[in-house]
Each structure stands twice: as C-alpha cells, then as structure tokens.
C-alpha positions in Angstrom: -0.1 -0.1 0.0 1.5 3.2 -1.2 1.7 6.0 1.9 1.9 10.0 1.5 5.9 10.1 1.6 5.8 9.2 -2.1 3.1 11.8 -2.7 4.9 15.6 -2.8 2.2 17.4 -1.0 2.8 17.5 3.1 -0.4 15.8 4.7 -2.5 18.3 5.8 -5.0 18.1 8.9 -8.2 16.3 8.2 -12.0 17.7 9.8 -13.3 15.9 12.2 -15.7 13.7 9.6 -12.3 13.1 7.4 -10.9 11.9 10.2 -13.6 9.6 11.4 -13.6 8.3 7.8 -10.4 7.9 7.8 -10.5 5.8 11.2 -12.7 3.5 9.8 -10.4 2.9 6.2 -7.1 2.2 8.6 -9.1 -0.3 10.2 -11.0 -2.0 7.7 -7.3 -1.6 5.3 -10.3 -1.5 2.1 -13.8 -1.3 1.3 -16.7 0.2 0.0 -18.0 3.0 0.7 -21.2 1.2 2.4 -19.0 -0.7 4.3 -17.7 2.5 5.7 -21.0 4.1 6.5 -21.7 0.1 8.2 -19.2 0.5 11.1 -20.1 3.6 12.2 -22.1 4.1 15.4 -25.7 5.6 15.9 -27.1 7.8 14.8 -25.3 6.9 11.4 -24.3 9.7 9.1 -25.8 9.6 6.0 -24.9 7.4 2.7 -24.0 10.7 0.0 -22.2 12.2 3.4 -20.0 9.3 3.6 -19.7 9.2 0.0 -18.9 13.3 -0.1 -16.0 12.7 2.8 -14.4 10.0 0.7 -14.7 12.6 -2.2 -13.0 14.9 -0.6 -10.5 12.7 1.0 -9.2 11.4 -2.5 -9.2 15.3 -3.8 -6.6 16.1 -0.7 -4.5 12.4 -1.6 -5.5 10.6 1.5 -7.8 7.9 -0.3 -7.9 6.8 -3.6 -10.5 3.7 -5.4 -10.5 0.8 -7.4 -13.4 0.9 -9.4 -15.3 -2.5 -10.1 -18.2 -1.4 -12.5 -19.7 1.8 -11.3 -19.0 0.2 -7.2 -15.2 1.8 -5.8 -13.6 0.2 -3.1 -11.3 2.8 -1.1 -8.0 2.4 0.1 -6.2 4.5 2.6 -3.0 6.5 0.8 -1.3 8.3 3.7 -0.7 5.2 6.9 -2.6 5.9 10.8 1.1 6.1 11.6 2.0 9.0 9.0 -0.8 11.0 10.0 -0.4 10.6 14.0 3.3 11.3 13.3 2.3 15.2 11.2 -0.6 15.9 13.8 1.3 15.2 16.7 4.1 17.5 15.4 1.8 20.0 14.9 0.2 19.7 18.1 3.5 19.8 19.8 4.4 23.2 17.7 1.0 24.7 18.4 0.6 23.9 22.1 4.2 23.5 23.5 6.6 26.0 21.4 7.7 22.4 20.0 9.5 21.4 23.3 8.6 18.2 24.0 9.8 19.1 27.8 7.2 21.6 27.9 4.8 18.7 26.5 6.0 15.9 28.9 6.2 19.0 32.3 2.6 19.5 31.3 1.6 16.3 31.7 3.7 15.3 34.6 2.0 18.3 36.2 -2.0 17.5 35.5 -3.8 15.9 38.5 -5.5 13.4 36.4 -2.7 11.3 35.5 -1.9 8.6 38.3 1.2 7.8 40.1 1.1 4.3 38.3 0.8 6.3 35.2 3.3 8.6 35.6 5.9 5.5 36.7 5.1 3.6 33.5 6.0 7.1 31.5 9.0 6.8 33.4 10.0 3.5 33.1 9.3 4.0 28.8 11.3 7.0 28.9 14.2 5.7 31.1 13.9 2.5 28.4 14.1 4.6 25.6 17.7 6.6 27.1 19.0 3.5 27.6 18.4 2.2 23.9 19.8 5.3 22.4 22.6 5.0 24.5 23.4 1.2 23.4 23.0 2.7 19.9 25.5 5.2 19.2 
C-alpha cells in the first residue's frame, strides 16, 4: 500500500468528519462506501455524506480507489502512523512551542494522571534512553 511519503504535497490536517472516515478505512484496510457507513456508530450519517467525505479525502490525496464497474473500493494512501506523526508534530508545535519537555512537564503536572501512569511513563522514557545510548 502506498503512503503519502511518496507524494510531494505535505499531509494536511483532517476535519473531524474526515478523520472519522479515515479511522474506519485504516481499520478496514479497504472498503466500499457502504462498508464504511456500516462501521459508524448510531446515529449513522447519510450514505451521501460518507460518499462525499470519501471523495474529498481522494482530492486531498488521503484515499484512492479501484473501480469495479460503477462500484468503487476505497483504500488509504496515507498510513495512520504517518498521519499521527504529522498531527502530533503540529500539536507539539502549536501548543508547546515545539518543546517535548514542555509537553512532558504539562502531563506530569496534570492531576488526572495517576502515580502508576507517571511511573509507566518514566519507565518508558528510561528504556528509550538506554536503547539510544546503546545505539551510539
């Protein structure tokens, strides 16, 4: 499957509705508009709404299709990992001045994070530090 790494245009941020459709397509791998619609929670959007969103995603370079007569099977061109990386990078830039230290500090001071979660985060960071030191 192709990803947007092969495309010249940068990955753009998706609207909430576009992201919902992409989440479903990422989970399905490929599917018809009717299959995408089936995966929506109630109340489901109209078929035409889903179809229109998919066409917009095609125009933006996120999705392509294979035609089987008048029926189209859609599949992602941008991987979930690539989109997540771009989205998170923009989030860090816009809300934390491009500082991962500020992001970690924000979450560490957030009272909604339990001590166990903070310990898990610390262990993950320490493990990554060890890995990076070994690879140098």
